[in-house]
N, C-alpha and C positions, 0 to 999 in steps of 0.2 A: 504494499498500497504505498511505504512512503518513498518507493521510487515510481510509482505511479505519479503520488502530488511533486513532486521533482521536476518530474517529466512537463507534466503540465504545467505548471509555473514558467518553466523556460521554451513553452510554445504556445502558449496562449494566454498565458497568465496577465455575460454573458450576460387592464395588464390584457391583456388583450389585445390577440393580433389580428389585422383580417385574411383575407383568401388569396390566397396562393393565384395573384391575377396577374393579368396583363398592363402591370405600372407605366411602363415606359413610351414618350413620345419623344424626346429627343431626339435629332437629326443631327444634330452640330459639330460640326468637324472640328472646333474648337475643345483645346480642355475648358472647362471649368467643372469642376470636379464635384458629383454629387457626396461629399464627405459627408458625414453625418453632425448636426452640431449640436451641445447636450452640456448639459453642468449634473448630472449624475445619471446613473443604468443601469437599471434590479434585469437579472435574467434565471431562469431558470433554463438549465440544459439534460440531454441526455449524451452522456459523455463516453466512447470510447478510447481507450490507450494498447495498443500492443507493440514488442518489441521479442527481441531471441528469448528473453526468459518469461513475460507478461503478455497474458491476454486477460485484461479489468475493465468492468463499468462501473458505470457510476452515474448516479443525478445529484447534479451540482448545481447549487443558485450563486448567483454571482453578483454583485454589488461592485461600480463603476464609480466612487468620484474622481471626476477627470481632473488629472497632472497632479494628482495626488494617492489615491490608496486604491488598491484590489482587495476585496475583501473574498471568501470565498468559504461555504459549505460542499463538503462531499458525503454523499445516504446509498451508499452501494450494498447492492442487494434487498434487504430485509425493512427497511424502512430507520434503521440506525442509523444517526450522525457516526462515519466512522469517524472524520477529521473536518476540524476548520483551523484558515491561514488569511495568512494579509501581508499582500505586495507592501512596500512604498517605494520613495526614492531610491533606498540604499541595503533594504532586506527583504529577507522571505521568513516572515514566521510560522510554523507550521504546529499545530496541536493536537496529534491522534489520542485523540479520544478513548481506542478499544484499550490501547496500554500504557496511559495518563504519562502521556511522555509529550518534550517537545522537542522542536530543535529550530536553531534562528542561522539564518544563511545570510553570507552576503553577494547580493545580485554581479558581482565580477565574480562567483563560483561559478553560476550558472557556464556567463560569460565564457573560463575560462575549460569549463569541459566538452559544451559544443563546440566555441572557438567562433561564439560570434557575440558583438556587445548587445548583452541582453540590460534592457533599463525598463525601468517602468512607460516610458512613452511607448517603447515596442510593443509593448505587453499588451500595454493596451489597444492600442493602431489595431494586431492579431483579432483581436478579443468581438474591436465592433466593427470591422473592416474597412477603415481609414486609410488612405494612403498614409502609411508609415514616414517615408520620408521626402517632403515638399521636391517637386519638381523645378529645375532650374532652367538657367538660358546655355547652361553645361550639357543638360542630359539629349541624345539622341531621341527624339520624338520621329515614328514611321505610321504609319495607318496605314492595316491588311488583315486578311482575315475575321472582322470583326472585331479586331482592338483598336484604341491607340498603344504601341507596344513604346515604356520609355523606358529608354536605358542609361541606366547611370552608375558609379563606382561614390561608394560610399569607403571610405580605410580603403585593406582587401577583400573588397567584397565585388563583387560585378552580380547588379540588380535592374533584371528584368519585373515591372510591372505591365498590364496586360490588364486595360482600362475599357472597358466596355463604350460602342460607338454608341450604341442604343442606351443603356445605362448609365452612360455615364458614372459606373465605381467603382471599383478596385475587382477581377472575377479574381485575379490570378497573381503570384508571388514568384521569382525564381531566385533565387540566390545564391551564389560561388563561392566561396575564399578562394582567392589565388593563391594563399599563403599555405593552406591544409586540404585544401578540396575538397572541405566538407561544403556541405551544401543544406538549404530549406527550400520547401516546396510547399506551397499555402492556394488551394482553390477554396473559392467564395462563392456560392449557390442556395439557388430557392430565393434567392430574393422578398422579401415583405413590406410593404406598406403601411406603418404602425403608427398612428398618431401624425400623421401627415410626411412621416420623416423614413428612409427607404433602408435597409438593413439587411444584410445576407441573414437566415435562418441555418444553414449550414455549414462548417467550416471543417474541413479537410487538411494536414496540415501533417507534412515529414521533413525529417529532419537525416540527413546520413553523414553520417560523421567514424573518425575514427577512435577506435580505444589506447587510450593515450599511456595507456601497460603496455600494449604486444600491439599497437598499430591493427589491429583485426577492424574490418568495418562491419557496423555499427548506425540498426534503423528503429527507431522509432517513428513511430504513427499514431494519428488524433484523428477521432469525425468526433466533432461535436454538431448536435442540434438543437435547437434553441426553442422553444416551444411556448414560455410567454416570456414578456418583452413590456418593462417599462418607464419610459423613461422620465427624468425630470423630475422623482416624488421630492413631495416637499417634508414628507417622514423617514427618509431609510435611514437608517441604523448601521452604522459603520463600527458599533464598540468593539472592541474584541478586550482578550485578558490573559496572561497564560493563568490561569489554576495553582494553591500554594503546592501544593501534594505531588504537582506531573514534575516528572525527572527528565534529566537533559536527555535526547537519545544519544 
C-alpha cells in the first residue's frame, strides 16, 4: 500500500457532473487554451495502479487548493479508509491508518527516484488536466492529426504537448529525459462539462524508468476515473494531523 501511495503521489498528486456530450465547438487555429480556472476542487475517483510487484485498486477522495495543498484519502476494498496524505510545496506526509504509521517525504525524493522534477505545481496540473509547462515563443508548434503539437525543452526534458484542435484542452503529454532516458506519458480523455468548466474524467499515466540499484527497466501505470467533481466549494476542509500514537514507518 505504501508503494501504491508514493507512486500515485509521483504521478498524479481530482457535485455533480454533466453527461458526456459533444461539448466542444472551437475551430480556432490559435492556441487559446481551455485551461481550468479554480480556487479549489474536490474529486472522488477510482484508481488503478500497476507495476511489476503490485496490481492495486482504490477509491480516492482528493481535494486541491490551488498552488497550496493536495489532500487525499484512499479506501481500497471494503470501505475502510486505509491511508490519508497531504502534499505541500516541499513535502509529502502519508498516514497508514491500518498499521498506525506515518511517513514524511521531501518532494525532492520523488524527483530523485524518477529523475523528473516533481513539485506541487506539476502534480496539481497532472490531476486537473491543465498545461503543465506554459507555452513560450521558443516552443515549436505544429498543427497536424487533430492536435496542436507543442514541443518544448524543460531542463533535460524533451516535452511534447498534444492540444486538441477541437477541445483546446491538453489531451496528451510525452516527456523524455535526455540524461536518464526515463519517460512519462499521460493521456486525458472522456472530457466533462462541470459547472461550465471542462475537465478530463479519465487520466492514464505511465512512467518508464530505470532502477537506481541495478539499472533494470521499470514501468509504473496509473489509471484515474473521476466520478464526482466539485469546483470552488466554500466549506472544503483541508485539516490534517498525525495521531500521537502513530509511529514512523
